[in-house]
N, C-alpha and C positions, 0 to 999 in steps of 0.2 A: 833897679835893673838887676844887678847881681846880688845875691844874698848868700852869705856863708852858711846859713842854716836852712835855706829852702832851695829846692831843685827847680829854678826858674829858667825858662827857655830864652835862648839868644837867637834872633832871626838875622841872618846875613842875606842881604840883597846885593848880589855881585854876579856879573856875567863872565868874568875871567877865571878860568879854572885854576890857574897858578895862584891868583890872589886868594881864592877860596881855600886852597890847600895851605898857603902861608898863614892865613888867619886861624884856621883850625889847628895847625901845628903850633902856633904861638899860644893858643889857648891851652893845648895839652902840655906844652913845655912849662907853662906857668901853673900846672896842676889844677886848671879850671875844668871842672867836670860837668858844668851845666849842660843840659841838652842843647844841641845846635840844630837849627833848621836852615836850609839854604834855598833861596829863590834866585833864579838866574836872570830875571828882568823885573822891572818895576811893576808891570801889570800882574805878574805872578805874585809879587809881594803884596799888592793890594788885595788880590783874591785870597791870599793866606790870611791877611788881617780881617777880611770880611767873613772868613770861614765858609767860603763857597766853593763850588766845583769839587776838585779833588781834595780840598782842604776842609771839607765839612765835618770831618771826624776830629773833634777837639781832643780826644784821647790820644790819637796818633799825631795830631798837629796842634799842640797846646798854644794858647795865646801867648805871644812873646812878652818878655819883661824889658827888652831892649832891642833896638834895631841898629845894625851897622849897614849903612847905605853907600853904595858906590854912586858917583855922580852921573856918569855916562853909561847907560844900559840900553839895550834894545827895548822896543815897544813903549815903555815909559821910563823916564829917567828918575834918578834919586830925587830931583826937585819935584817931579810929578808926584812921587810918593809923599814927600813932605807936604805938598799942597793938599793932597787927599787927607792926610792926617789932620791938618789944620782945619779942614772943612768938617771933620767929624770930632767934635769936642770931646766925646767920651773916649776917644783913642789918642787925642793929642797929648795926653799925659805920659805916653810911653817915651822914654828917653830915645832920641834919634841921633845917632852919631854918624855924620858924613865922613866916610873914610875913602879918600880919593887921591889921585895923583895931581889934580889940578891946583895950581897956586893962583889962578886967575882971580883978580879982585872982584870981578862981576859974579863969579861962581860963589865965592865966599859970602859976599853980601846977599845974594839971592837965597842961599841956604839959611842964613840966620834970619832973614826977613820971613821965611816960610816956617820958622820954628825949630830949626836944628838946634840941638842942645850943645853940640860940639862940631867943629870942622877940623879934621885932622888930615894932614897930607901924609900919605904912606911913606915911611922911611925906606930908603933903598937897602939899608943894611938890616939883615934879619935880627941881629941882637937888639938893635934900636927898635925895630918893629915889635919884638917880643916885650921889651921894656915898656913901650907905649901901651900895649894891650894890658899888661899888668897894672900900670898906673890907672888906666880907665876902669879896670875891674875893681881895684881898691877904692877909687873915688866913688863910683856908683854903688858899691857895696855899703858905704857909710851913709848914703843919702836915703832919706825917707821918701817913699813913693806911694801915691794913692793906689787903691785897688782899681783894676781896669776890668771891663766886661769881657766875657768869653769871646765876643766878636763885636765888630763895629757896623 
């Protein structure tokens, strides 16, 4: 996902502007300078991953190295995006982190069954949120990851 020596893209699929702002702020506060792309619903995220429509230019919209997914989004949910990833084996190697406010056992189980690499409930306190982002960044920075195609 993240790499200290490469400029790899982070994809955020989130419909709440406040949550997008908080995530981008937490990345900046931690000194994380990886490029960030934002999709505001699950269908847009799938189009981004496929490299179609307005996302066809991979120079402008590079293939992501990690995806932060909100659970409940318009048009297609985070679970729909996970299901799509699972159905496209060449893309299923992208670390997918469910970042949501839901603590529902059924949501947690569904996310992991569909291949989520992590399920994190958004902390209410910004300092805890920032710490959580730093921990995720450090963890995935140490992990070896396979190369993924420029689109799925």
